[in-house]
C-alpha positions as CSV (number, residue, x, y, z in Angstrom):
1,X,-137.1,-105.4,-36.1
2,X,-134.5,-106.2,-38.7
3,X,-135.5,-107.1,-42.2
4,X,-134.5,-110.5,-43.6
5,X,-132.8,-110.9,-47.0
6,X,-131.8,-114.0,-48.9
7,X,-128.6,-114.2,-51.0
8,X,-128.9,-116.9,-53.7
9,X,-125.7,-118.1,-55.3
10,X,-124.4,-121.4,-57.0
11,X,-121.6,-121.7,-54.5
12,X,-120.4,-119.9,-51.3
13,X,-117.6,-118.1,-53.3
14,X,-115.4,-115.6,-51.6
15,X,-117.3,-112.6,-53.2
16,X,-120.7,-114.1,-52.2
17,X,-119.5,-114.5,-48.5
18,X,-118.1,-111.0,-48.6
19,X,-121.6,-109.6,-49.5
20,X,-123.2,-111.8,-46.7
21,X,-120.8,-110.3,-44.1
22,X,-121.1,-106.7,-45.4
23,X,-125.0,-106.8,-45.2
24,X,-125.5,-108.8,-41.9
25,X,-124.8,-105.6,-39.8
26,X,-128.1,-104.2,-41.1
27,X,-130.2,-107.2,-42.0
28,X,-130.8,-110.8,-41.1
29,X,-129.1,-112.6,-44.1
30,X,-129.4,-116.2,-45.2
31,X,-127.5,-117.9,-48.0
32,X,-129.4,-120.2,-50.3
33,X,-127.5,-122.3,-52.8
34,X,-129.1,-122.8,-56.2
35,X,-129.4,-126.3,-57.7
36,X,-126.8,-127.5,-60.3
37,X,-128.4,-130.9,-61.0
38,X,-131.8,-132.4,-61.5
39,X,-133.5,-135.0,-59.3
40,X,-133.4,-134.9,-55.6
41,X,-130.8,-132.0,-55.4
42,X,-133.1,-129.9,-57.5
43,X,-136.2,-130.6,-55.3
44,X,-134.2,-130.1,-52.0
45,X,-132.5,-126.8,-52.9
46,X,-135.6,-125.4,-54.5
47,X,-137.6,-126.2,-51.3
48,X,-135.0,-124.5,-49.1
49,X,-134.8,-121.6,-51.5
50,X,-138.7,-121.2,-51.4
51,X,-138.6,-121.3,-47.6
52,X,-135.9,-118.7,-47.3
53,X,-137.5,-116.4,-49.8
54,X,-140.9,-116.7,-48.1
55,X,-139.4,-115.3,-45.0
56,X,-137.4,-112.5,-46.7
57,X,-138.2,-109.0,-47.9
58,X,-135.6,-109.0,-50.7
59,X,-133.7,-111.7,-52.7
60,X,-130.2,-111.0,-54.1
61,X,-129.0,-113.4,-56.7
62,X,-125.5,-113.8,-57.9
63,X,-125.4,-114.5,-61.6
64,X,-128.3,-114.1,-64.0
65,X,-128.5,-117.8,-64.9
66,X,-129.3,-118.6,-61.3
67,X,-132.0,-116.0,-61.3
68,X,-134.4,-118.0,-63.4
69,X,-135.4,-120.0,-60.1
70,X,-135.0,-117.2,-57.5
71,X,-136.8,-114.6,-59.5
72,X,-139.7,-116.9,-60.4
73,X,-140.2,-117.9,-56.7
74,X,-139.9,-114.2,-55.7
75,X,-142.6,-113.2,-58.1
76,X,-144.9,-116.0,-56.9
77,X,-144.4,-114.8,-53.3
78,X,-144.6,-111.1,-54.0
79,X,-141.0,-110.4,-53.0
80,X,-138.5,-107.9,-54.5
81,X,-135.5,-109.4,-56.3
82,X,-132.1,-108.2,-57.4
83,X,-129.8,-109.9,-59.9
84,X,-126.0,-109.3,-59.8
85,X,-124.5,-109.9,-63.3
86,X,-120.8,-111.0,-62.8
87,X,-119.5,-112.3,-66.1
88,X,-120.1,-115.9,-67.2
89,X,-123.8,-115.3,-67.2
90,X,-123.7,-112.7,-70.1
91,X,-120.7,-114.3,-71.9
92,X,-120.7,-116.1,-75.3
93,X,-117.3,-117.2,-76.7
94,X,-118.2,-119.7,-79.3
95,X,-114.7,-120.5,-80.3
96,X,-114.0,-122.3,-77.0
97,X,-117.6,-123.0,-76.0
98,X,-117.6,-120.7,-73.1
99,X,-120.4,-118.7,-71.6
100,X,-123.9,-119.3,-70.4
101,X,-125.4,-117.6,-73.5
102,X,-124.2,-120.4,-75.8
103,X,-126.9,-122.6,-74.6
104,X,-130.2,-121.3,-76.1
105,X,-132.4,-122.6,-73.2
106,X,-130.1,-120.9,-70.7
107,X,-130.1,-117.7,-72.8
108,X,-133.9,-117.6,-72.8
109,X,-134.0,-118.2,-69.0
110,X,-131.4,-115.5,-68.4
111,X,-133.3,-113.0,-70.5
112,X,-136.6,-113.8,-68.6
113,X,-134.9,-113.5,-65.2
114,X,-133.3,-110.1,-66.2
115,X,-136.6,-108.8,-67.5
116,X,-138.6,-109.8,-64.4
117,X,-136.1,-108.9,-61.6
118,X,-136.9,-105.8,-59.5
119,X,-133.4,-104.5,-60.1
120,X,-130.3,-105.6,-62.0
121,X,-126.7,-104.6,-61.1
122,X,-123.4,-105.5,-62.7
123,X,-119.9,-105.5,-61.2
124,X,-118.5,-103.6,-64.2
125,X,-119.9,-101.4,-67.1
126,X,-118.5,-103.9,-69.6
127,X,-121.1,-106.4,-68.5
128,X,-123.9,-103.9,-69.2
129,X,-122.4,-103.5,-72.6
130,X,-122.6,-107.2,-73.1
131,X,-126.2,-107.2,-72.2
132,X,-126.9,-104.5,-74.8
133,X,-124.9,-106.6,-77.3
134,X,-126.7,-109.9,-76.7
135,X,-130.2,-108.8,-75.7
136,X,-130.5,-105.3,-77.1
137,X,-131.4,-104.3,-73.6
138,X,-129.5,-103.2,-70.5
139,X,-132.5,-104.0,-68.2
140,X,-132.0,-100.8,-66.3
141,X,-128.8,-102.2,-64.8
142,X,-126.5,-100.1,-62.6
143,X,-122.9,-100.7,-61.8
144,X,-122.0,-101.7,-58.3
145,X,-118.4,-102.8,-58.2
146,X,-117.2,-105.6,-55.9
147,X,-115.4,-104.3,-52.8
148,X,-112.2,-105.3,-51.0
149,X,-110.9,-105.0,-47.5
150,X,-107.6,-103.1,-47.5
151,X,-106.9,-104.1,-43.9
152,X,-106.7,-107.8,-45.0
153,X,-105.1,-107.3,-48.3
154,X,-102.0,-105.2,-47.4
155,X,-98.3,-105.1,-48.4
156,X,-95.9,-107.0,-46.0
157,X,-92.2,-107.5,-46.3
158,X,-89.8,-107.1,-49.3
159,X,-91.1,-108.0,-52.8
160,X,-89.5,-110.8,-54.6
161,X,-88.8,-111.3,-58.3
162,X,-91.9,-113.4,-58.7
163,X,-94.6,-113.1,-61.3
164,X,-98.0,-114.4,-60.0
165,X,-101.4,-115.3,-61.5
166,X,-104.4,-116.8,-59.9
167,X,-107.0,-118.8,-61.9
168,X,-109.5,-121.1,-60.3
169,X,-110.0,-123.5,-63.4
170,X,-110.0,-127.2,-64.2
171,X,-110.8,-126.9,-67.9
172,X,-111.4,-124.4,-70.7
173,X,-112.1,-121.6,-68.3
174,X,-108.4,-121.4,-67.9
175,X,-108.1,-120.3,-71.6
176,X,-110.6,-117.5,-70.8
177,X,-108.3,-116.4,-68.0
178,X,-105.2,-116.5,-70.2
179,X,-103.2,-119.2,-68.4
180,X,-101.9,-120.3,-71.8
181,X,-100.4,-116.9,-72.3
182,X,-99.0,-116.8,-68.8
183,X,-97.3,-120.2,-69.3
184,X,-95.8,-119.0,-72.7
185,X,-94.4,-115.9,-71.0
186,X,-92.7,-118.2,-68.4
187,X,-91.1,-120.2,-71.2
188,X,-89.8,-117.0,-72.8
189,X,-88.4,-115.7,-69.5
190,X,-86.6,-118.7,-67.9
191,X,-84.6,-116.5,-65.6
192,X,-87.8,-115.4,-63.7
193,X,-89.9,-117.4,-61.4
194,X,-93.6,-117.7,-62.3
195,X,-96.3,-119.0,-60.0
196,X,-99.8,-120.1,-61.1
197,X,-102.4,-120.8,-58.3
198,X,-105.8,-122.4,-58.5
199,X,-105.4,-124.3,-61.8
200,X,-105.7,-128.1,-62.0
201,X,-107.0,-131.0,-64.0
202,X,-107.5,-130.6,-67.7
203,X,-106.6,-126.9,-67.5
204,X,-103.0,-127.9,-66.7
205,X,-103.0,-130.2,-69.7
206,X,-103.8,-127.2,-71.9
207,X,-100.4,-125.8,-71.1
208,X,-98.3,-128.6,-72.6
209,X,-94.9,-129.1,-71.1
210,X,-94.5,-127.0,-68.0
211,X,-91.3,-125.0,-67.9
212,X,-89.0,-125.4,-64.9
213,X,-89.5,-121.8,-63.7
214,X,-93.3,-122.1,-63.6
215,X,-94.7,-123.5,-60.3
216,X,-98.4,-124.6,-60.4
217,X,-100.3,-124.8,-57.1
218,X,-103.7,-126.4,-57.5
219,X,-105.7,-124.6,-55.0
220,X,-105.5,-122.5,-51.9
221,X,-108.0,-121.0,-49.4
222,X,-108.4,-117.3,-49.9
223,X,-106.5,-116.3,-46.8
224,X,-103.4,-118.4,-47.9
225,X,-103.3,-116.5,-51.1
226,X,-102.3,-113.3,-49.3
227,X,-98.6,-114.2,-48.6
228,X,-98.2,-114.9,-52.4
229,X,-99.7,-111.5,-53.3
230,X,-97.4,-109.9,-50.7
231,X,-94.3,-111.6,-52.0
232,X,-94.9,-111.4,-55.8
233,X,-93.5,-108.2,-57.6
234,X,-95.8,-108.6,-60.6
235,X,-99.4,-110.0,-60.9
236,X,-100.6,-111.0,-64.4
237,X,-104.2,-111.2,-65.8
238,X,-104.1,-112.2,-69.4
239,X,-107.9,-112.9,-69.7
240,X,-110.0,-112.9,-72.9
241,X,-112.8,-111.2,-71.0
242,X,-113.6,-110.4,-67.4
243,X,-116.2,-109.1,-65.1
244,X,-114.3,-107.3,-62.5
245,X,-111.3,-109.5,-61.5
246,X,-111.0,-110.1,-57.8
247,X,-107.5,-111.3,-57.8
248,X,-106.3,-108.1,-59.7
249,X,-107.8,-105.9,-57.0
250,X,-106.5,-108.1,-54.2
251,X,-103.0,-108.1,-55.7
252,X,-102.9,-104.3,-56.1
253,X,-103.9,-103.9,-52.5
254,X,-100.9,-106.0,-51.7
255,X,-98.5,-103.8,-53.7
256,X,-98.2,-105.8,-56.9
257,X,-97.5,-104.2,-60.2
258,X,-100.1,-105.4,-62.7
259,X,-99.8,-106.5,-66.3
260,X,-103.0,-107.5,-67.9
261,X,-104.8,-107.8,-71.2
262,X,-106.6,-104.7,-72.4
263,X,-110.2,-106.0,-72.0
264,X,-113.3,-105.0,-69.9
265,X,-113.0,-105.5,-66.3
266,X,-109.1,-105.7,-66.2
267,X,-109.1,-102.2,-67.7
268,X,-111.5,-101.0,-65.0
269,X,-109.6,-102.6,-62.1
270,X,-106.2,-101.4,-63.2
271,X,-107.1,-97.9,-64.2
272,X,-103.8,-95.9,-64.9
273,X,-101.9,-98.0,-62.4
274,X,-100.8,-101.0,-64.4
275,X,-99.7,-102.0,-67.9
276,X,-102.3,-103.3,-70.5
277,X,-101.4,-105.3,-73.5
278,X,-103.4,-106.7,-76.4
279,X,-104.9,-110.1,-75.5
280,X,-102.7,-113.0,-76.6
281,X,-99.7,-110.9,-77.5
282,X,-97.0,-112.9,-75.7
283,X,-94.1,-110.8,-76.8
284,X,-95.6,-107.5,-75.6
285,X,-96.7,-109.3,-72.4
286,X,-93.1,-110.3,-71.7
287,X,-91.8,-106.8,-72.4
288,X,-94.5,-105.4,-70.0
289,X,-93.5,-107.9,-67.3
290,X,-89.8,-107.0,-67.6
291,X,-90.7,-103.3,-67.1
292,X,-93.1,-104.1,-64.2
293,X,-90.3,-106.0,-62.4
294,X,-88.3,-102.8,-62.3
295,X,-91.2,-100.6,-61.0
296,X,-91.6,-99.4,-57.4
297,X,-94.9,-98.2,-56.1
298,X,-97.5,-97.9,-58.9
299,X,-100.1,-96.3,-56.8
300,X,-102.4,-99.2,-57.3
301,X,-103.2,-99.8,-53.7
302,X,-104.5,-96.2,-53.3
303,X,-106.5,-96.6,-56.5
304,X,-108.3,-99.7,-55.2
305,X,-109.0,-98.2,-51.8
306,X,-110.6,-95.1,-53.5
307,X,-112.6,-96.9,-56.1
308,X,-113.3,-100.5,-54.9
309,X,-113.6,-100.4,-51.1
310,X,-116.0,-102.7,-49.2
311,X,-117.6,-99.6,-47.6
312,X,-118.5,-98.3,-51.1
313,X,-120.1,-101.5,-52.1
314,X,-121.9,-101.8,-48.8
315,X,-123.5,-98.3,-49.0
316,X,-124.7,-98.9,-52.5
317,X,-126.2,-102.3,-51.8
318,X,-127.9,-101.0,-48.8
319,X,-129.4,-98.0,-50.7
320,X,-130.6,-100.4,-53.3
321,X,-132.2,-102.9,-50.9
322,X,-133.8,-100.2,-48.7
323,X,-135.2,-98.6,-51.8
324,X,-136.8,-101.9,-52.7
325,X,-138.2,-102.4,-49.2
326,X,-139.7,-99.0,-49.2
327,X,-141.7,-99.8,-52.3
328,X,-143.8,-102.3,-50.4
């Protein structure tokens, strides 16, 4: 008989669904969405979460801030729990009011959840360093990077002189992802086509007047992003901070040369197969983009296949889950 596990997450994001698909070969997997509001939604989603966890052996929670509910319920029911730290949940950037740790109540809830989970994982070592910085504790966390399917994200056709960035943002999160730097590079390189995907609402307003060579596409389903990766010669990620950036890994699998800010997560994803520049340095970013547009194969696809494959993540997650089940 197959064991049942519950994955708890705020939304059915691409990376959450990837884990569900990876694990359903071995377990019965159910997705339970965490509440984001009070009132009826809180009661309804907590009841569903309780019911799902009751029937499960192990609970995996994406983001530590969500873990306050799922870990409490798991402890009440005597179930094992895993928290996946992914970025925002251990961030604190006071200058722009970004990160879950800015709110003191959330900070206390996150610390409680990390302390009481059966296991803690992070998608990048930089996030474990963040936990040490903010809590003076790494909670025994281990790194299990996200994984990517190289059969789906693959080069196709000729590259075009296009510079691409993907940022799902409607407000200040866009600044964390460096869309302002990306737009400024477009202004300084009017002869090159820039494309920004996923940004809308107030985040676009942060960019001021949009240059003619910058195309902004508000949102696309994950599968529809792939042709853009395949066409673009260069992918840019000018973030203030990162967990492990999915779009960078996907773009590298599709043959893009990468230019990114020299920060945690981006540094890990790129390895030696891209160009890193100081965060916010527009002039050096433009120089790096020019050089990247002249590059041929950077070896990035092979790097991602070797280090961030879905199979690698699947093996590590299964070993962790089976280890927790064996403790019963």
